[in-house]
C-alpha positions in Angstrom: 106.5 92.4 175.9 106.7 88.3 175.1 105.8 87.1 172.2 105.3 83.4 171.5 105.6 81.7 167.6 104.3 78.5 167.0 105.1 76.1 164.3 103.9 73.0 162.9 99.9 72.3 162.6 98.2 71.7 159.3 95.9 68.4 157.9 96.7 64.8 158.7 94.9 61.3 158.5 94.0 59.7 161.7 97.0 57.7 162.7 99.5 60.0 162.0 102.0 62.6 163.4 102.7 65.9 163.7 105.4 68.2 165.5 104.1 71.6 167.1 106.9 74.1 168.2 107.2 77.2 169.8 109.7 79.8 170.4 109.5 82.8 173.2 111.2 85.7 173.0 111.1 89.2 174.4 110.9 89.9 178.2 110.6 86.4 179.4 114.5 85.4 178.3 113.5 81.3 179.9 110.0 81.2 180.8 109.9 78.4 184.1 107.1 76.5 182.4 106.0 76.5 179.1 103.0 74.3 177.7 100.6 73.2 174.9 96.3 74.0 175.2 93.7 73.1 172.6 90.2 74.4 172.1 87.9 72.8 169.3 84.5 74.1 168.2 82.4 74.7 171.0 84.7 73.7 173.6 86.5 75.2 176.6 90.0 75.6 175.8 92.0 72.6 177.6 95.5 72.1 178.5 96.7 69.4 176.4 100.6 68.9 178.1 102.9 71.3 179.7 106.6 70.9 181.5 108.2 73.3 184.0 112.2 74.0 183.4 113.1 71.1 185.6 111.5 68.4 183.8 108.1 67.8 185.4 105.3 67.1 183.2 101.8 67.0 183.1 99.2 65.7 180.4 95.3 65.6 179.6 94.4 61.6 180.1 93.5 61.7 176.4 96.6 62.2 175.3 98.8 60.3 177.7 100.8 57.5 175.4 100.0 59.7 172.4 101.5 63.0 172.9 105.0 63.9 174.4 106.3 67.4 175.8 109.7 68.4 175.3 111.6 71.5 175.9 115.2 73.1 174.5 115.5 75.2 177.8 118.5 77.3 176.0 116.5 77.9 173.4 113.0 79.0 175.2 111.3 76.6 173.2 108.6 73.8 173.5 107.8 70.7 171.3 104.7 68.3 171.2 105.0 65.4 169.4 101.6 64.1 168.4 101.1 60.3 167.5 97.9 58.1 166.8 96.3 61.2 165.9 92.6 60.6 166.2 89.7 63.3 164.6 89.0 64.3 168.3 92.7 66.0 168.4 91.2 68.4 165.9 91.4 71.9 167.3 93.5 75.0 167.8 96.7 74.6 169.4 98.1 77.5 171.4 101.4 77.8 173.4 101.3 78.8 176.8 104.3 80.1 178.9 105.2 81.9 182.1 107.1 82.3 185.5 105.5 79.9 187.5 104.5 76.4 187.4 101.2 76.7 186.4 99.2 78.1 183.6 101.3 81.6 182.4 99.9 84.4 181.4 101.7 84.3 177.6 99.8 83.1 175.0 100.7 82.2 171.2 98.7 82.9 168.4 97.5 79.3 167.8 97.9 76.8 165.0 95.4 74.4 163.8 95.5 70.7 163.9 92.7 69.0 161.7 92.6 65.1 161.9 90.9 63.3 159.4 89.2 60.3 159.6 
């Protein structure tokens, strides 16, 4: 069994910053890929950013230059630093992890990020 525990969501004004954190525990000792997805109301879940354990990363075009993903592999943790937040960034953000190099099978419970205009 794998657990992904997220923290760091909240309410922030446009232009502000938030940092999301996620730590994996259980049978997946050190996930190869960890990342963040988000889902806004009435929209599909989409990739925000992910990072493989070797440091290779990918970002959605809409967040490039504003969001930064980084990992602490020793602690099976992934972080998302979100700067210059916009109302369009409002969504539930989900941590994802897995053994491969694409979307993993494990998901966190989600954390709400709300950006006010």
